[in-house]
N, C-alpha and C positions, 0 to 999 in steps of 0.2 A: 529790210532791203539792203542795208549796208552789210549785215551778216552774210547775205547771199552773195554779194560781190566778193567778200573775203573768202567765202567757201570756194567760189569758182576759181579765184586766183590761186588758191592753195593746191589745186589739181595740176597746175602747169608744171612741166619738168624743169629741173635745175641741173646739178652736176652729176647726181647719182640716181639710178633707178630706185624705186621704193616698193616694199611689200605692201599688201593691202592693210596690214596692221599699222605700219609706219604712216601710211597715207591717212588713215583714220585719225591717228593722234595729231598729225599736222593740221588736218582739216578741222578737227574739233577745237583746237587751240585758236586757229585763225578765225573761225566762225564766231567763237565766243568773244574774241577781242573786237571783231567787226560789229557784233551785236551791242557791246558796251559803247562803242563809238557812236553807233546809230541811236541808241537810247539817249546819249548825251546831246547829240545834234537835235533829236526830237524835242528834248526838254528845252533847249534854247529856242527852237522854232515855236513851241507853244508859248513861251514867254513873250516872243515878238508878236504873235497873233493876239494874245490877250491885251498887250499894250495898244494894239491897233483896234481893239474892240471887236474882233471877229472870232467867233467860236464855230468850229466845223459842225454842220448839222449831222444827224444820224445817217442821212442818205450819203453824204460825202464820206463819212467814216466807213460805211459799208462798202462803198465803191473802192475806197482805198485798200481795204482788206481783200477785196476780190482781185485787185491788181497784184497785191503781194502774193496771194495764193497762186495766181496764174504764173507769176514770175518764178515762184519756188518750183512749181511743176516743171517748167521749161528748163531752168538751171539744173535741177537734179537729173532730169532725163538726159540732157546734153552731157552732164558730168559723167553719168554711168557709161556713156558711149565713148567720150573723148579720153577719159583717164586711161583705160587700158590701151587705147590707140597710141597715146603719147608715150606711155611706159614701154610698150613694145618697140616703138621707133627708137627710143633711147637704149633699150637693152640690145638691140641689133648693133648699135654703134660700138658697144663694148663686148660684143661676142657672147651675150647671154641669150638663152632661149626665151621664147614668148611666154607671157602669162595668159590665163584664160580670161576672156571678157566677163565671164560670170563672176569673177572676184570683185567686180564693182559693187555687187549687191551686199556681201558681208562688210565691205569697206564702208558703204553708206550706213548700214545698220549700226556698226560700231561707232561711226562718227556721231550719230544721233545720241547713242548712250553716253559717250564721253562728253558731248556738248551739254547734255542734261546734268551730268555730274558736276561739270565746271560751273554751270549756271547756278546750281544749288549752293555750291561753295561760295560763289560770288555774292549771292543773295544773303547768305548767312553772315558773311563779312560785312556787307552793307548794312544789315540790320544792327550789327554790333556798333558800327560807326554812328548810325542814327540814334541809337540808345545813348551813346556817349555824348552826342551833341545835345540831346534833350536834357540830359543831366546837367551839362554845362550851362544851358540856357536857364535852368531853374536856379542855379547858384551863382551865376556870373552876369554882369551887365550884358545886354544884348549885343553891343558893339564889339565885344571881345570874345564872346562865347564861341562863335564859329571859328575864328582864327586859332583859338586855343585847341579846338578839336582837331583842326588840320595839323597843327604842330605835334600834338600828342600822337596822332595816327602815324605821322612820318617818323617820329622818334621810335615808336614801338615797332614799326616795320623794319627800320634799320637794325634795331637791337635783335629782333627775331632772326633776320637774315644773316647778319654779320656775326653776332655774338652767341647765337644759339645754333642755328642750322649749319653755318659754315664751320664753326669750331667743332661741332659734333661730327661733321663729315670728315674734317681733316684728322681728328682724333681717331675716328674709325679707320680711315685709310692708312694712317701711320701704323696702327696696331696690326691691321690685317696684312698689309704688304711687307711689314718688317718681319713678321713670322714666315711669310712665303719666301722671303729673300734668304732665309737660313736653310732652305731646302735645296735639293739637287734634282735636276730634270731626270725623268725616268730613262734608264738605259745609259746614263752618263757615268763614267768611271774616272777616278783621278788619273791624270796622264803620267807617263814615265819618262817621256822625252825631255832632256835638259833644255831644249829650245823653247819651252813654253812655261808660263807661270803655273803655279800649283803643283809642279812636279817635285820629287824629293830634293832636287838641287835648287829649287826656287827660293828667293827671298820673300816672296808673297805666298804664304801657306794656303793650301787648298781650301780650308774651312773659313778663310777670310774673304774669299773672292765674290761671294754673293751668288744667287741663283743663276743669273745670266752670265756672270764671269766664269763660273764653272763650265757652263755650256760652251762658251767661246774657246777656252783653252783646250778643252777635251775633244774638240771637233776640228782641229787643224787638219789641213789636207795631208793625207798620208802618201808615202812613197808609192804604194800600189796605185792610188788614185792618180798621181802625177804621171806614172808610167802608162797607165791605161789610156791617157790622152796623147802624151808626147812620144810614146814608143818605149819598148823594153830597153833599148840601147841609149836612150836620151840621158843627158846629165841633169840630175835633179838635186834639190836640196830640201832638207826638212825646214818648213817655214817656221819663223819665229813669231810667236804670239805672246805678248806681254800684257798682263791685266792686273790692275790694282783695285781691290775692293774697298768699300767704306770701312771695313774692319781691319784692313791691312795696315793702316797707320792712323794716328789720332787726328791729324789736321790735313787741310787741302795741300799745303806746301809740303808736308812730309810725304803725302801720297805721291805727289808729282816727283819728288826726289827719289822715292823708292822705285818709281817707274823707270827713271833714268838708270838707276843701279841695276835693275833687271835687264835693261837694254845692254849695259856693259857686260853683264854675266852671260847673256845668251849669244854674244857676238853679233848683235843686230847691226852694228856700224859697218860690218863687212858685206852686208847685203846690197843688192842693186837698188832696192826701193825700201824706204821706211815710211809707212803711213801712220800719221798721228790721227787717231780716231776719237771724236767726241761722241759718246754713246747717247742713246735715247733715255727717257726717264727711268726705266727699270734697270738700266745698265746694259741694255741689249745692243749687240753689234749684229747687223744683218748678215747671216751666214752666206747668203748669195753674193754679197759684196766681197766678203773675205775670200771665199774659195775662187771667185772670178779673178781676183788679183793674183792669188797664189798660183793658179793654173796658168795664167798669162805669162808669168815669169818663172815657171817651172820650179816653184818653191823658193826662189832666191829673193825672198821678201821678209820684211818684219812689219808687224802691226802692233801698236801700243795704244791701250785704252785705259780709262780710269773711271770708276763709278762715282757718281755724285748724289744718287738717289735710288730708292727702290720703288718709287711710285710710278704707275703708268704715265705715259707722256702727257696725256690730256690733263691729269691731275698735277703733274710736275709743271706743266705750262701755266697753270693757275697759281701754284703755290711755290714752286722751286725754280722759276725761270732764271732768276739771278744765279742760282747754283750752277745751272748749265753753262751760263756765260763765264762764270768764275772758273769752273773746272776746265772748260775748253781753253781759256787763256793761260791758266796756270800750267797745264800739261804741255801745250805747245811751246810756251816760253822756256820751260825747263829743258825740253828736248832740243830746242833750237840752240840754246846756250851751249849745251854739250856738243852738238853737231858742229858749231863754229870752232870748237877747239881742235877738230880734226884737220889734217892737211887737206887743202881744197880739192886736190885730185884724188883723194881717198874717201870722200864723203858719199854716202848713199843719196839717191834722189829723194828729197824730203817733200812729201805731199801731205796736204791736210784733207781729211774726209769727215763728212757728217751727213746723217740722214735725219730728216724731219726735225725734231727738237735738237738733235745732235748737230744739224747744220747751223741752227741758231747759236749754239755754243761754240762751234768751230769758227764762226765769223768774229767772235768776240776779241780774238787776239789781233785782229787786223782792222776793225771798224774805226773810222775816223769821221771828220766833219762832213765830208761829201764823197760822192762816188769816185772821183778821180783820186783822192787821197787814200781811200780804202783799197782800191785796186792797186795803187802803187805799193801799199804795204804788203799785199798778197804777193806781188811780183818780187819785191825785195827780200822777203823772208821765206819763200817757199820755192820749190821747183814745180809746183802745180797744185791745184786744189779741185776736188770733186765734191760738190754740194748737191745733195739729192733730196727731192721732195721738201724744199724749204718752206718754212712757215711764213705767213704774211707779216710777221713781226720781225723777221730777220733784218738787221739794220743795213747790211750791204746790199742784200737783195732788193730792199725797198728803195735804196738810193739809185741803183742801176735801173730798176724798172721805171722809176720816176723820170730818169734822164735818158730814156731810150730814144732812139731816132724816130722822128715822125713817120707814121705809116707802119711801123713794126707793131705787131699785136701785143697786148698785155701778157698773153700766155707764152709768147716767144719773142722777147725783146731783142733788139739789136743795139748794142752799145759800142760806140767808138769804132764803127765799122767791123766789129768782131775781131779786132787785132789781138786782144788778150782774153776777153770774156765772151763766152758764147753760151747759148741756151739750146739744149736738145730736148725734144719731146719723145722721140722713139729711136730705137737703134739705127734705123735707116738714115737718121739725120747726121750720123757720125761722119767725120771727115778725117782720114788718117794723114794724107799727104796734101796739106794746104799751106803753102808758104806764107799766105796772108795771116794765118793764125800763129802768132809767134809764141815761143816758149819763154817763160813758164805759162802754161795754159790754165785758165780758170774756167771750169765747166759746171754749169747748173743743169740738172736734169729734172724736168717737171712735166707731168701730164696735164693737158688742158682741163681734164676732168678731176684733178686732185683738189678736194675741198680744203686740205690742210694749207695748200699754197695760197688759196684765194679767199679764205674765210676772214671776215673783218666785221667789227661792230658798225663800221660805216654803212654797211648794207641796210641798216635800219632806216637811213634817211637818204641814201643815194645809190644808184645802180653800181654793182660791182664791175671791175674791169673786165672780167671774163665774159661779160655779156656784150662787149663791144663787137662790132662786125669788122672783119670776118671772125667767126668763132672757130674754136679748135675742132679738130677732126672727130673727136669723141664727145662733143657737146651738142645737144639738140638745138635746133634753130628756133623751136617754138616758144621757149621760155622767155619771159620778160619780167622786168622789175616791178614790184608793187610794195609800198611801205609796209613794214613789219612782216608781211607774208614771206617775202623772199629771204629775209633774215632767219625766220623760223625754219624754213626749208633748208637753209644752209647749215643750221645747227644739226639737223638730222643727217644732212649730207656728210658732216664730219664723222659721225659714227659709222656710216655705211662705207666711207672711203677706204677703211682699213680692210674690208672684206671684198673689195673689188677684184675682178680677175687680173692675173699678172699682165702688166703692161698698161693698166688703166687705174684710175683713182690713185691710191697711195701704195700700190704694189709695184715695185721697181725691179723685180728680179730679172726680167729680160733685158734691162738696159745696161747692166753693169759691165759686161764684157766689152762692149763697144766704147763705153765711157772710159774705162781704165785704159784701153788701148790708145785713147786720145791723150789722156792726162799723163800716164806713165808708160809711154810706148816702149816696144821691144824692137830692136833692130831686125829688119827683114819680115816683120809681121805684116800680113795682108788682110784685106777684107774677107777673103776666103777663109783665112785662119780664124777670124772672128766668127764667121758663120759656123765653122766646124765646132768651135768651143761652145758657142751658144747651144748648138744641137746636143753636144755631149753633156752639158750641165742641165739643160732645161727641157729637152725634148720629152714628151710624155712616154 
């Protein structure tokens, strides 16, 4: 019965729509855990009944099984109807097409298969534990045999997970992604422009930049692309893109210093805007963010980034999170120190930028004991900050969200009346001319449906903030929290969030133009200009 409850709860929607295969995996895991919980509760119940001297008669047992069977039929039948209904309701919110109600059948069949497999694995493990306990009982005093079994099982589990499985996984990841990092994306050629790293004039050689670094420097917005939007007679500049890879220098400090020398070489200090970028785990800089800023300022920009890992962000989050913070702080500090040496009236606008794990690293240079101190550091050391798709572990994001004004939703907090920090969910939230929002402006952009921003281990034992009412415009109203089940769903949401349609989940392509126009504004720029550039860059 408990397994059926867990199965039903597993069908409810959360932040991301699911395929029938994903739903089957979630339902099998949740049903198996519910079954184990139910078996344990039943074991305790039987102990109580035996102590009371009451043993169920065969008639009572038969009636109980009839109730369970009827409940199973009802729950499964309702699940086959409601699951596709809930999924289609959610898919409509994020502009995806409907799925066929018939997909509920293969989903159910695969759930049963996976549940049986998990059950067999569980019974095999349990038989091993029972065998160990019987051995201990034969060779040890009864009072300590079972405690010894418990300790041995826990120690063995820790060793297998931490020292065997995790070490093997990290070793494989480092080997596989290190090799990939030495490659070059298809169609990417070494640049010739002196305004980018990896060119013949660069202090950071092409073959040291890493896979994503080579992509970043070789795809700087071209003069033709700038004129295509601004007009043939417009004044444009070749954008500066500086990138330092893991192989460009031996240590973190040396890489940061090399980045500053590259900024000196490229003339980056003469640009209108200098964006210090903290990259994601693989060293990736979102090309939509880069070209949006470059088009907005007609190429009169510089961007500087530094690689700290070659692992995907979700692996880096588990193993290299400190590296992201250290790299973000080291790069910004080095750039800021050099920026302070310039005459005040000749400095470019200095802005901090980070996406996803990059936003976590970007905050590291400014994080302090509380929200007020952290925001004060951002204001004192930058001319603006754009932090997109923040993780739930971001220190400043967490401080601001916790200190938000009463009544403001978790997914769009209001902090200190919005005088310095604001949260946008979609481009239409942007406000260009708002005297109440003082410069330097700090802007967080997050979608209510982004699992990266709202995933937390706390979901195991308490409802996540995104479930509070009112919910975000792209989050279904039907979902509700249930122990373990919601957490399991959120883990799968994390994987699905990266493949969401633009403007939802963890895809922020449509948000960048409006966001940059707020944080690094251009004189005379209007909302109509924003709409034109969005259409130019992102129209199908």
